[in-house]
N, C-alpha and C positions, 0 to 999 in steps of 0.2 A: 321484700318482707324475710324476716329471719327464719328461717327453718326450725320447725319445733324439735326440741331434743327427743330422742325414745327415753321413754320410761324403762328402767330397770328391773327385769325380772327376777322375782325369787321365789323358790319354791319350799314350802313349809312340809314337812313330814314327819307327822307329831299324831301318836293315837289318842292322848288324853284332849277332850275336846275344850277343856277349860285354858290349855296352854297353848291348843293351838289357834285358838281366837283371840286372846291376849298378845300373840307374836305378831296374828294379821292385822290387829286393829292398831296395833304399836307401829308396823311400818306402813300403814296407809294413811296415817291422820296428817303426814304432811303432803300428800299426793305425788309423792318423788316416784314410788313403786308401783309398781304393779305385781299381784301375789296370785298362786295358786297353792292349795292346800291337798295333802294325802294323809289318809289313815294309818297306812301300812308301807313298808320297804316296798311290795310287789306293786302297787298302785302308784306309790312314789315314782319307780321307775318307768312306769307308762307315760305317765305325765312329763317327766323330764324328758323321755323322747321328742314328744309332741312340744311342751312348751319353749323347751332350750332356755333355761334358768341361766341368769349371770351369776346367780348364789345358791346355796341349798343349805336352809338351815335341818338340822336333822335330829331328831331322838334316838336313844339308842335300844330303851328295853320297847319293842312292839312286838305285836302277834305277827304272824304271816311270816315276815323276814324281818330280822331284827337291822338297826343302824349300822352294826357290824359290818354284814353282807351288802347291804344297801351301797354303802360308801366305797366300799369294795369295786363294785362294778359299776358305780360312776367313776371312778376313777381309773379303771380300767379301760373305759372308751372315752374318757374326758378327762385327761388328770389335770386343765388349766382352769376349770369351771371351781370355785372354792367350796368347802364343804366346812360348815361350823357343826361340831356336835354342841346340843344344847340337852344335858344330861342329869339326871339324880346321881350319878355314880362321883364320887368322890376324886378330882382330876389329879388330888395329891397321893392318890392309893398307887405307889410306883407300878405295880402287876397291872392294874385297868389302865393306868396312863399309858402302859407300854403296848396292852394290846388295840388301846385306841388309836394309839399314833401307827401303827402298823397297817393299819387301813388306808393311811395315805390322807388321813384328815388335816385340815389345815389348822383349824382352831378349837378348843374345848371350852365352853361355858358350862358352869354347873349351877343347876337348881338350887334356889330361885333366882332368877336372874333381874340383874337391877335394868331399869328402861333404858338410861343413857349408855350404859354398857355393849346393851345388843345396838343401839343404833350406831355406836363408835365403829365396833367392829364392822358391822354390815357396810358403813361408810368405805372403812380402810379397805375391806377385799374386794368391795366393787371397783374401788380406784385400779387396783392389783389386777384385777378381773380387764380393765379396759386396758388397761398398758400391756397387758399379754393378747389381747386381740388384735392391738396396732403392730406390735411386734410379729404376730404370725402374718398379717397383713403384707408387711413389707416382705417379709422370706418366702410368701408366696410369688408376690412380685417379681422377687429378685432371682427365683427359679425359672419362671417364666421367660425372663429375659435370658436367662444361661441357656436355655433349651432352645430358644431361639437361632441363639448362633450356633449351637449344637447341630440345629435342622440346618443350616445354611450350609456349613461346612462339611456334611455328612453326605447332603444330596446334590451340592452345586457340581462334583465331578461327573458324578451318574448323567445328572442333567446335561452337561455340556458333551457327553460322550454321544448321548442320545440325539441333541441337537445337531451335532457334528457329520452324524449318520443319516438322518433324515434329510439334511443338505445335499449330502452326496446322492442319496437315493433318488431325488427331487431333479437334480442336475442331470442322472442316468437317464431317467426317465422319458424327459423332456428330449434330449439328444434322440432318442431310439422311438420317441412317439409311440410307445408300447402301452399306455393307458389310456382310458377314455375320459370324458369330462368329470362324469360320477366319481370314479378313483380318483382323479387331482382333487376334486371338491373335498374327500375323505381325507387326503392327505393333507391336503390347508387348514383343514380343522384340526388335524392333530397337531401341524405347527404351532397354528395360533395358540392354543392349549399349552403348549409348551412354554411359549413366550411370556404367557400369562403366570405359569408357575416361576417361571428366572425374575420376573417381574417381582414376584409375592417373596422371593428368597431374597432379593436385594432390598425388600424394605425390613426384613427382618434383620438383616445385615445393618441396616441404617439406623434400626431403633434402639434410641438409648432410654426411653422411658415407655411405659406402659400403665394402661390400668383395667378395669374390669367392666364388664355391661351384662345387664339379664339377657340371655340369649332366648330361654322359655321362663316359665313361672317355675321350673325345678332346677333350671342350669344356667351358666354364667359364660361368658367368653372373653377371651383376652384381645384388649385393642392395644396394638404397638404404636406407639407415637414417633414422629422424627423430631431431633433436637433442634436442628441446623434453624430452621423455616417456622415449627410449629404446626406443620402439615402432620394430620393424623392417620394414622394407618388402620382404616377399618371403623372410623366414627367417632363420636364423642363418650364421654363418660368417665367418671371416678376421679380420684386424686392422683395424682402423677407422682410415681416413685421413683427414684435414681438409685442405683445400686454403688 
């Protein structure tokens, strides 16, 4: 059974009720998008943090916080989410255009907007956002692989020194019979734990692909995979990415 595609999420920040309802109805008519609306920039930023939209349609002239400041704050924290101004301000006014572009906005549509123009721009920028998301995911996975190689390199030598000294210590105390069974058991547990750490480092070194898995409801863990025989280090999950 084919997995259902997630609906793209669009946040509409517009204080004019008629314009807000028009945009929402326009985007909901084909069932492709999920929308949320806000009356001003402050409310819009609060919804943005919780909703995590794929695109924002933003008015400029609003109470409490205008579109200029709202866009600047969005782009400061998330520069890859497209923001489109939909405004009555003439985009051909050079001074106004410079002020709008200085916020980091991706595009500007002048009211009254035409249906097909809104739909076309929304589709285009959602495709761009999807590309950005994929590139970010690949970069995260490549960075995780690089961290694994670094961890193996930096930790391998001290691990060898610890293991060598522990082996020498165990040989020494066995000859002298200077420890009891309980102490010998503690040392054995340390030895086994170090062997396990060494095995983990070896798996990091052998891993050529990796993926992400949910660890808790609020965090994810890295799953490193071995390329030669397909055995995975740590479990299943996600699409594999090779650097």
